[in-house]
N, C-alpha and C positions, 0 to 999 in steps of 0.2 A: 202067377201065368209064367212060364221061364224055367232054364234052371235052375232047379235048388229054392226056387221061388215058397213062401210059405205063406199063408192064413190063417189063424187064430183064433178067431171073435167074427160076431155074425157082422156082415154087409164091412168085411173087412176085403180088400184087392191088394193085389199083388203084382206086379207087372216086370221082368226083368232078370238079371244073372243075379242069383241069390239076396232077391228080393223077398223080405218078411215084414208083415202087416202083423201085431198080435193085437191090435187096440179097437175096440169096437167103432166100427166108422172109421177105420183108419185106412190109409192109400199110400201105397209104397211105388216107387217106380223107377227103375235105374241099376245099374250095378251095386253090390254090397249095401243099401238099403235097410233102412228099420223104420218101419213107424208105428212106435208101441205104445202110445198113449190112443186114448180113447180121441176119436175127433182128430186125430194127425195126419201128417203129412208128409212125404219124406221122398223129396225129387233131387235126381239125379246122382254123384258117384261116391258114395262111401259118406252117405247122409245118416244121420240117424235122427225120430223125435221123439224120445224117451217121455214126453211129458204130454197130458190131458191139452189139446187144444194148441198143438204146437206145429211150425210147420217149417220146414226143411228145404231149400232151394240151393245147389248148387254142389260143391264137390270138395272132400273133407271137413265135412259141418256137424256142428251136434246143438241140438238144444233141447234142452234138458228143464224149460220150467214152463207153466201153465201159461196161455195166450200170449205165445210169442213165435215171433218171425224171424228167420234166421237164413242171407241172403249172399252168395259169395263163395269166397274159397278160403280154406283152414280156417275157420272160425268157431268159435264155440258160446252160448247164448243161456247162461244161466238165472236171467233174469225175470221174475213175474213180469207180465204186459208189459215187455220188452222187444224191441226192434234194431238188428244189426244188420247191417246195409254194405258188403265192402269186403277185401282178404287182410287175414290176421289179425281179427280181432275178438275180442274178451269183457261178454259182460260178465259180471263175476255172481255168483251164488248170494243169498239173502238180497239181493236188491230188486227194486221194483220201478217199473217206468222210468227206464233209460230208453232212447233213442242215439245209436253210434252208428257213423258214415263216416267211412274211409278206409287206409291201410295203414297197417302198425309195420312193424318189423322183423322180419322172421326172426323166429326163436323167443319176442319180446313185443307180445300183440300190445295195439292197442286197445286199451281197459279204462273200465270206468272208475277203478280205484274204491269200490264196493258202493260206489255213489249213487243214490236213488234219486228220483224223478228230476233226471237230470237228459240233456241233450249233448254231444258230442259231435265233432268235423274233425279229423285228421289224417293226412296224410302221408308214409312214410316216417311214422313217429310214434314210440310209445304214447305218448300224453299228448292230450287233443291240441289243435291247432287254435280251435274256436270250440266255449261252452258256455253252456245256459244251466244254473245249478238253482232247483229249486227249493231242495232245502237248505240252502244257505241267501235266504229271500233276494232270490231270484239274480245271483252275480252273474255276470260276461266277461268272461276272459278270450283275449284272443293271442295266442302266440306266448303265453305267459310264463311256458316252461311247465309248469305245477298245473295241478287238476284243478284245485282251487285257486282262486285269486284272490289277490290281498287288497283288492277294494271293492265296490260294485261294478266298477264300470272299469277295465284294467287290460291296457294293454302294450305288449313289449315289443321294441322295433324301433326305426331298422337298424340294418346292421350298417350300412354303409353313410359318409357323411352327406348331406343333399339330401338325400330319402325323404320321401313323407311321410309321418305315420297319420294325420287326419286331412281328408279334402274331401269340400265338400264344394260341386258345381250345379250350378244355376242353368236355366234353361239356354238362358246369352251366354252361357262359357264364362259367367264370373267365380274367381275360384277363394275357396278360405282352406289356407293352408296350416300345419302343424308340423314344424321341424323342428324333432328334439337337438339336433347338432347339425350347425353350420360346419363348413368345411373351406378352404383354403380359397377357394374358385365357386363361390355358391353363383347362382344363376337368378336369384330373385332380387337380390337391393344391395347396390354399395354401402351402402348404410349398416349392412349386418358383416360380423366378423367373425372370426373363425372359433370354433367354437359355441355362440350362439344360440343360445331356446328362440324357437322365432314363432310369432304369430304373424302370418303373413296375409294379408288380402292381396289379389289380384282381380285380373280381367281378363277379356279377349287378348290383349296384346302383348302375348308369349310372357306373363308373371310381370310385367313392369305397368305402372298405374298410368292412366291415362292424363295426357297431360293439361294442362288448365283447367281439372273438375272437380268442383269443391262439391257436390250432389252427392260422393260416393265414399266411403271408407267403413269403416270398421267401429264398431259400438261395443262396450260394455255397459250396462246398464239394469238395474233392477226393474223388478218388472212394478210397475207404476201407475193405478188408475185415474188418478185426481189428474185433475185439468188445468193446464198451463203449468204445471212438474216440469221441469227438465234434469234427470237427474243421472250422473254417470259420467263415463269416459267415453270420447270420441275421437277416433283419426279420421282427419280426411284424407284423401286419394291424393296431394302434397305433403300427407306427414306432419300436418299441423296438429296439433293437442287443444284440444276444448275439454273441459271439463262445467257439468251442468249448465252448457249451454250448446243450443241446434245449430247454432253459425260460427264459424271460424275466421277469425280475421287477422290473426296474430301468431307467429310458431308453435304461444302458448297463450292459452284464453282463458281465464277460469271466472267463474261467475260464481261468488261465492268466496267464503271465507279461505285464508292459509297458514297454517304453521308448521314451520320446518324446525327439528333438530328439536322435537317435544314428544316423550315419550307417557308423559301424566299429563296430568291437569294443567289447563293454560295459568298464566299468572295473571288472568284479565277476568272478570263477571260482566256479565250477560252479553259473549261474544265479540265478535270482530268486529260486525258488520261492514261485510267484502273489505277487510283490511289484511295485512300479511306481517306475521309476527315468527319471527328469527332467532331462534336460541344459540347462537355463534357468530358467524364476519360472514360482511356480504362488499362485495368489488362488486363495482360498477365502472364500466370501459375501461379495464387493466388491460394490460398488454403485458407479454415475457420481462419487459426492461423496466414493468413499473411492478414492485413487489409489493403485495398486502401484510403491511407490517403487523409484526407479531400478536402487539396487545392490542389493534383497531380493529373495532366492530363494524365500522364502516368506511371502506375506501374509496372515493370519486377520483377519475380522472375527467376534470371539466368542468365549466361550472353548476353552479346551484342555483335555483331561484327559488327565491320563499317570502312571504309575507307576514312571517314571523317565525322566530329561533329560539328557543325557551332552552338555554342551559344551567341546568340543575348545580349549584356551587357552595358547599358548607362554608367555604373560604370564604371571605372577603375581606375588606382593607382597612375596617373603621377600627382594625389596631391602631391605626396612624396618630388617631387623636388621643390615644390612652398616656394616662399620664409616665407610662416607662417609657414611652417609646425615645428611642434617639432619634433627632432629629439633628442632619448632618447641617454645620453654619456652610452660609453661602461661600468663606473664603475654602473653607474646606470639599464644600461642591466645586468651587471654580479649579478649584486645583486638580478634582478627580477628571475633568470632562478635559480638561488640558494635556492630563497624561494617558488617558484613555479612549480618549474621545468618545466615548458613548456614557449613559448615565450610569450612577449605580445599580444593581442588580438586575439593570436590563441589559439582556441579551446583544449578541454583537452580529454585523452585520451580517460573517462569517458562518453563526451560529446559527443563523435565522436561515440563512442559504441552503444551510447543511439539513438540518433535522426540522425546518419547519415552524410556523405560529402556533402554541399551542394560545386557542384562543381564551381558554377559562381563564390558566396563567394569566396569558396578556393584558387582558382585564382586567382582573383585579391587581397586575401589577400598573397598567395606565393610571386605574382609580387610584392607589395608593400614590403617586406619583402629582395626581390633581391636588388631593390630600396635602400633602409634603408642599405645593406652592399655594396654597390657601392658608398654611400655617405660615409660609414666609411672609404671605401678605399680610397677615394678623401683626407675625412682628416689623412688617416696616411703616405700617401704617402707627403702632405703640410710637415709632418709630418716628414718624412724622409729627403726628400729635405733640410730641416731646418737640421736637424742634416750633414747631409753631408756638408752641406756650412759653418756651426761650425767646425766639421774636418775638413775639406780643409786647414778654415783658422787657423788651431790651428797646422796642421802637415806644414805650411808654415813658420809660427814662430819659426817653431823648426832646419828649416831647416837653418832658417840666423844665428838663435842663435850659432847654429853647425859652419858654415861659419865664425862666430867674432873668436870664438876660434883657428880656423886653420891661 
């Protein structure tokens, strides 16, 4: 019905200018429309439904695959069991079960790149902004710039600093944000530095944590149904870290062992039992004007209280008692002290003030001096015994002389 309209099959209908229905039970309505397939529909201006059970509605459209729908403007749908809705869309031939919504670029249509069993959404682009790929284990991509994502779930963006790539909001407006790159003036937290990658927990207080609130925070924990197990990392709203502990009472609180500086097996058997193992240097209460010595494993600025300290020392001072040890004479020792004002081998006061006291060497040195004193006492005792013997002999001789006189 209409100028130059034509029907060429049973139960075919054609309405409009140059409308043609060649398929069985086909329907065409509009200007320059063709319904060539059986049970096909062509509706609009310049549209073609050339396959069986193909349905086309809009302007300058072609549907040439079975059981497919095309809605919109200047699009081609050649995929079996496929759906196209929008402008400048192309579903390639040889594919099936494709669903595309959006708008492509003039002369470079938004298309499925021969991928079947897929869902695409995109606007003003020739690649999808959102894609779900059934032939690739259900891979999902958002703004990836490619049809097939590199990961099971891939998100590309954002473009500007401080833009959020992921944001979750609860009913009471508490939020969890992922910011891939912080700017120079980020609105989230003063702790964040430019170019930081940020995982941020916020709430209704304009992105800042609620003050004095230790009940909310961020947790990263494995799924564990064992009763009483507290495994994982937690950060409360004050920015305090807790590991394997549900309550946090310090800036860093760890319930369990900690090893720092180790990549292989620990040099200890049976575990640390809530201990700390460090492969490196440790400084406590140090300030910029107090430098950690290059050869120091532990540097402490302040008092140390302990009930027991064990220093493993392979060198001890028993060499003083060997036969080849040279013991300085008392006269030489006196001359040395009068000259240098300190004992031999003992550091001077200035040296101690400059370098500190080496407990291991000092204990060895002090013991050597005690052992030298012991040797001096032994020598002195021998000399005293000799003198006592001589004195006894002298007294005995004097007594005999007195007896002769009587």
